[in-house]
N, C-alpha and C positions, 0 to 999 in steps of 0.2 A: 531407521525409522524408530519412533518411540510411540507406542499408543498411550493415550492420556483419558482416564474414565472422566466423563462429565454426567451431569444429570440427564442430559438429552442423548446419552449413549457415548461410546468411545470416539474420541477424535484422534488425529495422527499427526505427528511431527517428523517432517523429513529434514535432516540435518546435513549440511555441507560445511564442515568444520575448517576454520583457517588454522595453519600451522602455528601461527603467533597472532592470536586474536586481539583486535583492540576494541571491538564492538560486536554486538549481535544485531542482525537485521531480521525481524519477525514478520514474515508475511502472510497474509490470508488471500484466498482466491476469490472469485466472483460467483455470481449466483448461476451463470450459465456454463461454467467450466471449472476445471481443477487446477491443481498446482503445475500442470504440464503447460500453462499458458506462456506464450513466448516471452513475455517481459518477466514474468516470475523465474523461468528457467535460465534466461540469459543472466540474470542477476546472481542467481545460485552458481552459475559456471564461472563467472567473472570476479565477482567481489572477493571470495576467499583468498585469492592470491595477494590482495591488498590488505589482509588482515581483518576482514569482515566476515564472521560466521553468518551463514544465511539459514535461517530455520523457517520453512513453508510448513504452514498449518492446513490440514484438511478438516472441515468442520464435520460434526457427527453426521449430519443429514448426508454429505458426501461418502463418507466411510461406509454407511449403511447402504449405498447404492441408490439412493432416491433421486429422482429427476428434478424434484421441486425444492428449492431452498426453504430452511426454517425461516420464521418470522424475525425481524431485526433483534427483538428482546432475546429470543433464544440464541441467536448468533452471538450476541454480546456476552451472554451468560457463559456459553461455552469457552469463548475467548479468555474471559476473565478466570474461569476455573483453571484454564491452561497457564496463565501467567506465572503462577509459581514455579511450574516445571521449567519454564523458558528462563526465569530469573536463577534458578538452581544450575541451570546448564551454564548461564552467563558468568556465574562465580563471581559476581560483583562489577562485571563490565557494564557500560551502558547499553541499553536496549532501545533501538529504533523500531517502532511499530509501523505497519504499512501493509499495503495489499492492492489488489486491483478491483476497481468497480465496487461491489457490494463488500469487498474485504477492505476496501480504503475507508468506506463508511464505518464499519465496525472499529477500524483503528483510530478514526477521529473521535467517535463517541465515547470510546474507552480509555483514551491516551492518558487522562489523569489517573484513573484507578489502576491502570497497568503499570504507571510509573515510567512511561515512555518518555525519553528524552528529546524526541523529534518523531514526526510522522512522515512517511513517504507515500503519496497517493499515486497510483497508476490508473490512469481513465476514470477519474472521479464522476460518478454519475450524477450531474447537478440536478437533472430532472428527467423523467421518463420521456421517451422520444414523442415529439409532437405536444408535450404538455408543460411548457416553460412556466406555466403558473404554479405547478407543483414543485417548487423549488427546495433543494435540500441544503442550500448555502449555509443555514444554521449549524449543520453537523460540520462542514468543513471549517467552520470559524469557531468550533468547540475547543479544540486543543489551546492550551496556554504555552505550548512549545513550538518550535519552529516547524512549518509545514512545506514540504515541496510537492508540487502537483506536476506530473508529465501527462500533458493532454493533447490529443490530436485534434487538428484544425477541421477535421471532417467528422468529428464524434456528434452522433445524433443524440447523445445524452447530455449535450452541453458543449460547444466548440470552445477551443482555448481562449479565443478572444471574448466570448460571451462570458466565460468563467472569470476571466481577468477583469473585465468591466464591473462584474457584479461585486467582486471581492473589494475592488477600488472604491466602489460606491458604498460599501457597509460601513456603518457607524462603529466607532471604538478603533482600537489599535490591534491589528493582527498581523503575525509574521507568517505570511503566506506567499511562497514564490511560485510561479507558474512557468513552465517551460514549454513552448509550443512544439509539437512534434509534427513538423510540416507533411501535409498529405495524408495523414494517419487517421483511421477511424477509431471506434471504441475498442476494437480488438487490436489496435497498433498495426493495422495493415494497410498498406498503401497501394495506389493505382500505378500501372505502367507509366502513366504521364505525371505521376507525383515526382516533387523535387528530391524525395529520399526513396531509396530503395530499402528492402528488408533488412540488409545488412547494415546500411546506414541508420535505420532506427534503432536497431539493437545497440550499435555503438554509442548513439546519443543517449539512450537510456542508462547504460552502464556509465558513461562518462559523467552525465548529470547527477546519478545517484551517489556516486564515488565523491564527487566534488562536495555535494550537500553534507554527505557523513562526515567528510574531513572537516568542513566548516564547524558543524556542530560539535565535533569532538575537541577543537581547538578554541572554540568561544565560551567563555565562563556564562554559567546560566545566570539569568536574570534574578535578583533577590525577591 
């Protein structure tokens, strides 16, 4: 673990290094939990064997033991203050930014400033539950680099098909790919009656993320 000072207090990086790294995946957590979320944990466990170093970032509010997340501007500022440390650790390797829920929003909003080559979103919170009019689609469409979203079809913050429809209806050109996680809610949890069990969900998350990163690493960036 690496403690990183920021204006909001110390944040913390937890690194699982690949033996022969090809890239770094930098992930942030949600507003209701930490880096122990199932999707963040499974990526940190599985991807390093494929040459992807996974760095999970705990925001200062979480390190301080607070129960309520900081406001978006403060989250973005702490993330960007940490970017040079992640870049130094990457040693010139490509950095894919990402996170779950609020962490995905941070990664999208700061992708350009942080120099990310792609963004991986886990359970992007399109809108607060029951408030579809308060859309955050503009944040998801902010990055000019490829974006992958893994979204449950029971997500009350915006189900996968709703998210896909809004992205497809948006004006302009956007490289946003959406993978539906059948039966999953916002926490990537499924019901007994769901088509996928917990293990299937973990395998889908890992396979989708690995394929996306491989694609990004072999595809030349647009001029």
